[in-house]
C-alpha positions in Angstrom: 93.0 18.3 -3.5 94.6 16.7 -6.5 96.8 18.3 -8.6 94.8 18.2 -11.5 91.9 19.9 -9.6 94.5 22.5 -8.1 95.7 23.3 -11.6 92.0 23.6 -13.2 91.2 25.9 -10.2 94.7 28.1 -10.8 93.8 28.2 -14.7 90.7 30.1 -13.8 90.9 33.6 -15.4 90.1 36.8 -13.1 86.9 37.0 -15.3 85.8 33.4 -14.2 87.0 33.9 -10.6 84.7 36.7 -10.4 81.8 35.5 -11.9 82.1 32.1 -9.9 82.5 34.0 -6.9 79.1 36.4 -7.1 77.6 32.8 -8.1 78.9 31.2 -5.2 77.6 34.1 -2.8 74.2 34.4 -4.3 73.7 30.5 -3.7 74.8 31.0 -0.2 72.4 33.8 0.2 69.5 32.1 -1.4 70.0 29.3 1.2 69.8 31.6 4.2 67.0 33.6 3.0 64.9 30.5 2.6 65.5 29.2 6.4 62.6 29.9 8.1 64.4 32.0 10.8 64.7 34.5 8.0 61.2 35.3 7.8 59.2 37.7 10.2 56.2 34.9 10.3 58.6 32.0 10.5 57.3 30.5 7.1 60.2 29.5 4.8 60.4 31.8 2.1 59.9 30.5 -1.3 63.1 29.3 -3.2 62.4 31.4 -6.4 61.7 34.5 -4.4 64.7 33.6 -2.1 67.0 33.5 -5.2 65.6 36.8 -6.3 66.3 38.7 -3.1 69.7 37.0 -2.6 70.6 38.0 -6.2 69.3 41.7 -5.8 71.1 42.0 -2.8 74.4 40.6 -3.9 74.2 42.5 -7.3 73.4 45.7 -5.0 70.2 46.2 -7.4 67.4 46.8 -4.7 64.3 45.3 -6.8 62.3 43.2 -4.4 59.6 40.5 -4.8 59.0 41.4 -1.2 58.9 44.3 1.2 62.4 43.9 3.1 61.0 46.0 6.1 58.0 43.8 6.8 58.7 40.3 5.4 61.9 39.4 6.9 63.4 39.0 10.3 66.3 40.7 12.2 68.1 37.7 10.9 66.7 37.9 7.3 67.8 41.8 7.3 71.0 41.1 8.5 71.5 38.4 5.7 70.4 41.1 3.0 72.5 43.9 4.6 75.5 41.5 4.7 74.8 40.5 0.9 74.7 44.3 0.1 78.1 45.2 1.7 79.8 42.1 0.0 78.3 42.8 -3.4 79.1 46.5 -3.1 82.7 46.6 -2.0 83.8 43.3 -4.0 84.0 39.8 -2.3 87.5 40.2 -3.5 88.5 43.4 -1.7 86.7 42.1 1.4 88.6 38.8 1.1 92.0 40.5 0.6 91.5 42.7 3.6 91.1 39.5 5.6 94.1 37.9 3.9 96.1 41.2 4.8 95.0 40.9 8.6 96.3 37.5 8.7 99.7 38.0 6.9 98.9 36.1 4.2 100.8 36.6 1.0 98.7 38.0 -2.1 99.5 36.2 -5.1 100.1 37.6 -8.4 97.1 35.8 -9.5 94.7 37.3 -6.6 96.1 40.6 -7.6 95.1 40.4 -11.2 91.6 39.3 -9.9 91.6 42.3 -7.8 92.4 44.6 -10.5 89.4 43.1 -12.8 87.3 43.6 -9.8 88.3 46.8 -9.2 88.4 48.2 -12.8 91.9 49.1 -12.0 94.5 50.1 -14.7 97.6 48.8 -13.0 98.6 46.3 -10.4 100.8 49.2 -8.9 99.3 50.3 -5.7 96.7 48.1 -5.8 96.9 46.7 -2.1 97.1 50.1 -0.8 93.9 51.1 -2.8 92.0 48.0 -1.1 93.4 48.9 2.3 91.9 52.7 1.4 88.6 51.3 0.0 87.7 49.5 3.4 88.5 52.7 5.2 86.7 55.1 3.0 83.5 52.7 3.2 83.7 52.4 6.9 84.1 56.1 7.6 81.4 57.1 4.9 79.1 54.1 6.1 79.7 55.1 9.8 79.2 58.8 9.1 76.0 58.5 7.3 74.7 56.0 9.8 75.1 58.7 12.7 73.6 61.5 10.8 70.3 59.2 9.8 70.2 57.8 13.3 70.1 61.4 15.1 67.3 62.6 12.3 65.4 59.2 12.8 65.6 59.6 16.5 62.8 62.3 16.5 60.8 59.8 14.9 61.5 56.5 16.8 63.3 55.2 19.9 66.9 55.6 19.9 68.0 52.0 19.3 65.5 51.6 16.5 66.8 55.0 14.9 70.7 53.4 15.3 69.8 50.2 13.8 67.9 52.0 10.6 70.6 54.5 10.4 73.1 51.7 9.9 71.2 49.6 7.8 70.5 52.4 5.3 73.6 54.1 5.1 75.1 50.7 3.9 72.1 50.1 1.6 72.3 53.6 0.1 76.0 53.9 0.1 76.4 50.5 -1.5 73.8 51.6 -4.2 71.5 48.7 -3.1 68.3 50.5 -2.3 66.8 48.3 0.2 64.8 50.2 3.1 63.1 49.0 6.1 60.2 51.7 6.0 57.4 49.4 4.9 57.4 48.2 8.7 56.3 51.7 9.6 54.6 53.7 6.8 53.3 50.8 4.8 54.9 48.1 2.3 57.0 49.6 -0.5 56.7 53.1 0.8 60.5 53.6 1.0 61.4 57.3 1.8 57.9 59.0 0.3 57.6 60.3 4.3 60.9 62.5 3.7 60.2 63.8 0.6 60.2 67.5 1.9 63.0 66.9 4.5 66.2 68.5 3.4 68.2 66.9 6.1 67.6 63.3 4.8 67.4 64.1 1.2 71.1 66.0 1.3 72.5 63.0 3.4 71.2 60.4 1.0 72.1 62.2 -2.3 75.7 62.6 -0.8 75.9 58.5 0.1 74.7 57.7 -3.3 77.1 60.3 -5.0 80.1 59.0 -3.0 79.3 55.3 -3.7 78.5 56.1 -7.3 81.7 58.0 -8.3 84.0 54.9 -7.1 86.8 54.4 -5.0 89.6 55.4 -7.3 87.8 59.0 -7.7 87.5 59.3 -3.7 91.2 58.4 -3.4 92.2 61.0 -6.0 90.0 63.6 -4.6 91.6 62.9 -1.1 95.2 63.1 -2.0 94.7 66.3 -4.4 95.7 68.6 -1.7 99.1 66.8 -1.5 99.8 65.9 -5.2 97.8 69.0 -6.8 96.4 67.0 -9.7 93.9 64.6 -10.7 93.8 61.4 -13.0 91.9 61.6 -16.4 89.6 59.2 -15.1 88.9 61.3 -12.2 88.3 64.4 -14.5 86.2 62.6 -16.8 83.8 60.8 -13.9 83.3 64.1 -12.0 82.4 66.1 -15.4 80.2 63.5 -16.7 78.4 62.9 -13.6 77.9 66.5 -12.8 76.2 67.0 -16.2 74.1 64.3 -15.9 73.1 65.1 -12.3 72.3 68.8 -13.8 70.4 67.7 -16.9 68.5 64.8 -15.4 67.4 67.5 -12.4 66.1 69.8 -15.1 64.3 67.6 -17.4 62.6 65.9 -14.4 61.4 69.3 -13.0 60.3 70.4 -16.4 58.3 67.2 -17.1 56.8 66.6 -13.5 56.2 70.4 -12.1 52.7 69.8 -12.9 51.8 66.4 -12.0 49.4 66.3 -9.3 50.8 62.9 -8.1 54.4 63.9 -8.0 55.7 67.4 -7.7 52.9 69.7 -7.8 52.0 69.4 -4.2 55.3 70.3 -3.2 56.7 73.7 -2.8 59.2 75.0 -5.5 62.4 74.6 -3.2 61.1 70.9 -2.5 60.5 70.5 -6.1 64.1 71.1 -7.1 65.4 69.0 -4.1 63.3 66.1 -5.4 64.4 66.5 -9.1 68.0 66.6 -7.8 67.3 63.5 -5.6 65.9 61.7 -8.3 68.6 62.1 -10.6 71.1 61.4 -8.5 69.2 58.0 -7.5 68.4 57.3 -11.0 71.9 56.3 -12.2 71.8 53.6 -9.5 70.7 54.7 -6.1 67.4 53.1 -6.3 65.7 55.0 -3.4 63.1 57.3 -4.3 60.7 59.9 -2.2 58.0 59.5 -5.0 56.2 56.7 -6.6 57.8 55.7 -10.0 54.6 54.3 -11.0 53.0 58.0 -11.2 55.7 59.4 -13.2 54.4 60.9 -16.7 55.9 58.2 -19.4 58.4 60.6 -20.6 59.8 61.0 -17.0 60.0 57.1 -16.7 62.0 57.0 -20.1 64.1 59.7 -19.0 64.9 57.4 -15.8 65.7 54.5 -18.3 68.2 56.4 -20.0 69.9 57.7 -16.6 69.8 54.0 -15.3 71.3 52.6 -18.4 74.2 55.3 -18.2 74.6 54.3 -14.6 77.6 54.9 -12.4 81.3 55.2 -12.3 83.9 52.3 -13.1 85.2 50.7 -9.8 81.9 51.8 -8.0 79.3 50.6 -6.2 77.1 51.0 -9.0 76.0 49.6 -12.4 74.9 50.6 -15.9 77.1 51.0 -19.0 79.2 53.6 -17.0 79.7 57.3 -17.2 82.9 56.9 -18.5 81.6 54.7 -21.4 79.1 57.2 -22.2 81.6 60.2 -22.4 83.7 58.0 -24.8 80.6 57.4 -27.0 80.0 61.3 -27.0 83.8 61.9 -27.7 83.5 59.6 -30.6 80.4 61.5 -32.2 81.9 64.9 -31.3 85.2 63.6 -33.0 83.7 62.2 -36.0 81.6 65.5 -36.6 84.9 67.8 -36.7 86.6 65.5 -38.7 89.3 64.7 -36.5 91.2 61.1 -35.8 91.6 60.8 -32.2 89.3 61.1 -28.8 90.7 63.9 -26.7 89.8 64.2 -23.3 91.6 67.0 -21.1 94.4 67.1 -23.6 94.7 63.3 -23.2 94.1 60.9 -26.5 92.2 57.9 -25.6 93.4 54.4 -26.9 91.9 52.4 -29.6 91.3 49.6 -26.9 89.4 52.0 -24.6 87.2 53.2 -27.6 86.5 49.5 -28.6 85.6 48.2 -25.2 83.3 51.1 -24.6 81.2 50.2 -27.9 81.2 46.6 -27.3 79.9 47.2 -23.4 77.3 49.6 -25.1 76.1 47.0 -27.8 75.9 44.0 -25.3 74.2 45.9 -22.8 71.9 47.3 -25.2 71.1 44.1 -26.9 70.8 42.6 -23.5 68.1 45.3 -22.2 66.1 45.1 -25.4 66.0 41.2 -25.9 65.0 40.5 -22.4 62.4 43.3 -22.1 60.8 41.4 -25.5 60.9 38.2 -23.9 59.3 39.2 -20.8 56.8 41.1 -23.1 55.8 37.6 -24.3 55.6 36.3 -20.8 53.4 38.8 -19.1 50.4 40.5 -19.8 51.9 44.3 -19.3 52.5 47.2 -21.1 56.1 47.2 -22.7 57.4 50.6 -21.1 57.1 49.1 -17.2 58.7 45.9 -18.6 61.6 47.9 -20.2 61.6 50.0 -17.1 62.2 46.8 -14.6 64.5 45.1 -17.3 67.1 48.5 -17.3 66.7 48.6 -13.6 67.9 44.8 -13.1 70.9 45.3 -15.6 71.9 48.6 -14.0 71.2 47.4 -10.7 69.7 50.5 -10.2 66.7 49.0 -8.0 63.8 51.8 -9.2 60.8 50.0 -9.8 57.1 50.8 -11.2 55.6 48.3 -8.6 55.9 45.2 -11.0 58.4 43.4 -9.8 56.6 41.8 -6.9 53.9 40.7 -9.4 56.0 39.0 -12.2 55.8 35.1 -13.0 58.6 33.1 -11.3 60.2 32.6 -15.2 60.0 36.3 -15.3 61.8 36.6 -11.9 64.4 34.0 -12.9 65.2 36.1 -16.0 65.5 39.2 -14.4 68.1 37.6 -11.6 70.5 36.6 -14.7 70.0 40.2 -16.1 71.2 41.6 -12.4 73.9 39.0 -12.4 75.3 40.2 -15.6 74.7 43.9 -14.7 76.8 43.4 -11.6 79.6 41.0 -13.3 79.4 43.0 -16.4 78.8 41.8 -20.0 82.2 42.3 -21.0 83.7 40.4 -18.0 81.3 37.5 -18.4 82.4 37.7 -22.3 85.9 37.0 -21.4 84.8 34.4 -18.8 83.0 32.5 -21.3 85.5 33.2 -24.1 87.9 30.4 -25.3 91.4 31.2 -24.7 92.7 34.3 -26.8 95.4 33.4 -29.7 97.3 36.3 -31.1 96.5 36.8 -35.0 99.4 36.0 -37.1 98.1 38.0 -40.0 95.8 40.8 -41.3 93.2 40.6 -43.9 93.3 43.2 -46.6 91.6 46.7 -45.9 88.0 47.0 -47.5 85.7 50.0 -47.5 81.6 50.0 -47.1 79.3 52.9 -47.6 78.1 54.7 -44.6 75.1 57.3 -44.1 
C-alpha cells in the first residue's frame, strides 16, 4: 500500500470509519443474499430486495420485503443472523475482540472509533467494556436461546426448537425483529400464535429490554453491589425507559381494549401483558403478537412516537434515544420553572449535551418528515402507513403495517438509506461529511429576537 493511500485511510475520522464500515458490511451482505443458495427455491434474489434485507439486518431493523422463514434457505438465514449480530454489537466491537484474541495492539485511533461506536464518554476502561459487551451478549443470548428452545420443544422437534431458540434470541436481543415462524404459521405471522403465552412474552420482553438499555447500563447494574453507585447515564436511562414502558402500555390498553381485531378477544391478564409487550417492542424490538395493521390509527400514531424516541445510547436499538428525549423534557421543565440549568439527579448537564440533543432531534424529525412526504408522492398509499414505515426504518424498530413488501423499488432504496442513517446516526453522519472543524477566533455581538 502506498504511503499516500495509507495516510488517507489513517486520516479518516471515527465517524467516517463507522459509516464506511457499516456500508461495507451491507454490500457484502447484499452479495451473499443475492446468491442462489441463499434462497429456499434456489432462485437468486433480486438485487434490490437483497440490498433491502442486508441493510435491514445490518442496521438491526427487521423490516422485510420477503418472509424470512419461507424465502431463505438455511444459508440465507445464517447470513441474516450474522448480519444482525454484527450490526447489533457493532463491527468495531467484534473486530476488537478478534484483535485482542490474537494479541494485536489496539491503537489510539482504534480506541477513538470504538468510543464513537459505543457512545462512550471516555477512553478509560473502553477495552474492558468491549470484553464485557461480548460476555454479556453471549450469556444473555445463550440463556434466551435455551429458555425459548425449551418452550418451543413442546411444539416442534428438539433440533428445530433449538435452532429457533438461537435464531430468535439473537434476533430479539439485538433488536433485529426477524422471525422464522412464517414457515410454520404462514408468511409474516410473527409471534401471533404466542399472544397469550406468558413464558414466551416474558422472555422476549426481557431480551428486548436488555438489548435496549445498552451495555453501559448493564455493566453499571452488574457492578452496583460492589460500587454501590450508578452513573447519571444509567439513572436517566432506567428512569426514562420505565416511564415510557408504563405510559405506552397504559395508552395502548386504553385505546385497544375494545378493538375486536387486537386486544378485545384476549382476557384482561393477556390484554395487560400484550400492552406491555408492544410498548416495549415498539421502541426498537420489532416483534409483535398482534397485527399492526389492525390497530386503531391513534395507536399506530402512539407507536410512531415510541419508535421515534427509541432505545438507549450504546444499545442495539435506534431512535433519537431516551436520553435525548429526557434532555428535551428537562429543557422544557427548566424553561417553565425559570431556571438556567437542566439538572438530573443533582447533576447539571453541559451545554454541549443539550445542543447535541436538540440537533439530533431536529435532524431526525426533518429526515422522517421529508422521507414520508417523498414516499407519499411515489406511492399510492395513505400518509399514516408511510409515516409509520419511515419512522420504523429510521428508528430501526422493524414494526410494519404490512406495507414494506408492496413498495416500489425506488421507495425500497430510499428506506435503505433511512435505515442506514438511523443505525449510524444523523449526527455521526453529519460529522463524517462535515469539513474539518476549525476553532472560531472571534464571537459575534449578541442579538435578541422575540419568542412566544
